[in-house]
C-alpha positions, -999 to 999 in steps of 0.1 A, spaced: -228 -112 367 -195 -118 349 -212 -113 315 -227 -79 327 -193 -68 338 -179 -77 304 -206 -58 287 -202 -28 309 -164 -28 303 -169 -32 266 -193 -3 266 -168 19 284 -139 12 260 -155 28 229 -164 60 248 -129 61 264 -113 56 229 -135 83 214 -125 107 241 -88 100 235 -93 105 197 -110 139 203 -83 150 227 -56 142 201 -75 159 174 -81 190 195 -43 191 204 -34 188 167 -59 215 158 -44 238 184 -9 231 173 -19 239 137 -37 271 146 -12 284 171 11 301 146 -18 320 130 -31 330 164 4 342 173 7 361 140 -26 379 147 -16 388 183 18 401 173 3 422 145 -19 440 171 11 448 193 36 477 192 72 472 181 83 473 218 58 447 229 67 424 199 104 423 209 100 424 247 116 396 268 99 377 283 73 378 255 38 389 262 10 368 247 -17 393 247 -11 430 236 -16 456 263 -34 478 239 -50 464 208 -36 486 180 -43 479 143 -16 503 132 4 475 115 -25 470 91 -32 507 84 5 517 79 14 487 57 4 504 24 27 533 34 57 512 40 53 490 8 33 491 -24 12 464 -7 -18 463 -30 4 463 -61 24 434 -47 -9 416 -38 -21 420 -74 13 408 -87 10 377 -66 -26 369 -77 -18 375 -113 14 354 -115 -1 326 -94 -31 323 -116 -10 322 -147 13 295 -132 -16 274 -122 -33 277 -156 0 269 -174 7 238 -153 -28 225 -156 -26 229 -194 9 217 -201 12 190 -174 -22 175 -183 -13 175 -220 21 159 -213 6 134 -189 -20 124 -215 7 119 -241 29 98 -218 -1 77 -207 -21 72 -239 -1 80 -270 25 54 -282 55 70 -298 92 61 -301 112 69 -271 82 75 -248 95 57 -218 130 73 -222 115 108 -224 93 101 -194 123 89 -173 142 120 -185 114 142 -173 113 125 -139 151 129 -136 144 166 -132 129 158 -98 163 145 -86 180 179 -93 178 204 -65 159 235 -76 188 257 -65 209 242 -93 185 256 -119 185 292 -107 216 303 -126 207 289 -160 171 302 -156 184 336 -147 207 337 -177 178 327 -200 156 355 -185 185 380 -189 191 370 -225 154 375 -232 154 409 -216 127 401 -191 144 412 -158 123 433 -136 91 421 -152 62 399 -141 70 376 -171 103 366 -154 84 353 -124 59 329 -141 77 318 -173 101 292 -157 72 278 -136 46 270 -163 56 233 -164 67 208 -137 79 172 -138 58 164 -107 27 177 -123 33 156 -154 39 125 -133 7 132 -113 -14 137 -144 0 106 -161 -10 84 -131 -46 97 -133 -48 91 -171 -34 56 -167 -62 47 -142 -90 54 -168 -102 22 -186 -90 18 -222 -125 8 -232 -136 45 -229 -109 55 -253 -117 27 -277 -154 37 -278 -144 73 -285 -122 61 -314 -151 41 -329 -172 73 -328 -144 91 -348 -127 111 -320 -91 119 -323 -66 125 -295 -76 162 -291 -113 154 -285 -106 124 -263 -83 145 -242 -106 175 -239 -141 159 -239 -135 126 -222 -103 124 -202 -102 159 -185 -137 156 -169 -128 122 -155 -96 134 -138 -111 165 -121 -99 155 -86 -63 153 -100 -66 187 -116 -78 202 -84 -50 186 -64 -24 198 -89 -40 233 -89 -39 236 -51 -4 224 -48 8 247 -77 -10 277 -62 7 271 -28 41 269 -45 35 300 -67 20 320 -38 48 313 -14 77 315 -39 103 338 -23 138 332 -38 131 335 -75 111 368 -75 138 384 -54 165 373 -79 149 384 -111 132 416 -98 147 445 -79 118 470 -83 92 468 -55 64 474 -79 73 442 -98 76 419 -68 52 395 -53 39 398 -18 62 372 -2 93 388 -16 81 423 -7 75 415 29 112 406 33 120 443 30 104 449 64 131 427 79 162 448 86 197 440 96 195 452 131 157 456 138 127 442 121 92 456 120 75 424 134 40 438 137 39 448 100 56 415 90 30 395 108 1 416 95 13 412 59 19 375 63 -15 370 78 -32 389 50 -12 369 25 -23 336 40 -60 343 40 -66 335 2 -48 302 5 -69 292 35 -101 301 17 -92 282 -15 -82 251 5 -114 252 25 -134 254 -8 -116 226 -26 -107 205 4 -128 175 -5 -115 173 -41 -79 179 -30 -80 150 -4 -98 128 -29 -71 135 -56 -42 128 -32 -59 97 -19 -65 83 -54 -29 90 -64 -17 71 -33 -39 42 -41 -26 41 -77 
């Protein structure tokens, strides 16, 4: 009888624990989705409903005016195209330059390699706000203010991306490189034909992280560009926020439309992204 009671209790515990886990996951999912739900509900309200106190959760009348009037208040589609273009250029530049630098630091022996790598990592200890003034002066001297080039040129390389790529290259066995050298391959072919396909999870992780940074970049596009047609979407939406009153339905509608591409990209590359971050943590 005592053994049966133990078995029944042991059978209850897994079900009880699984229910607790599902409840916690459901709560976490709700907390994650709550801001997006609130953004959508606010975008369907009028300006009076959006600023009413106490706030109303559901709109009295569902009105998509914020979406239809957004192109009239801002060059919305031009800003959207600027965001897509600059983000893709930044991602491509970081994947190319950071992977090449990471391969050099991991596989090529040259004088001062460790010193240069430490010097590269020291950039991570400098707040990004300290670099705004020298970057602005460089862009000004080059005559690139109020251009899309000013947005992506300073962001084509990152110390974090170099460090991430170096860790992935160092995890690849040396025997593969030695076998390639016996076949007559140089560093260029080893890097492009052998190493890059093996670190695909790392490239996807760096690409997703870089895309999120480039897509959400706010301060730098507002500093180097003053023309609305040369701004990205994140910086352009800030014009809807006034000193005394802000057009919250339009802001929420634009922010929601700006978030959709990132959600789709993360959903597509979720497995590779998590795999890359997990492998980096193991290393």
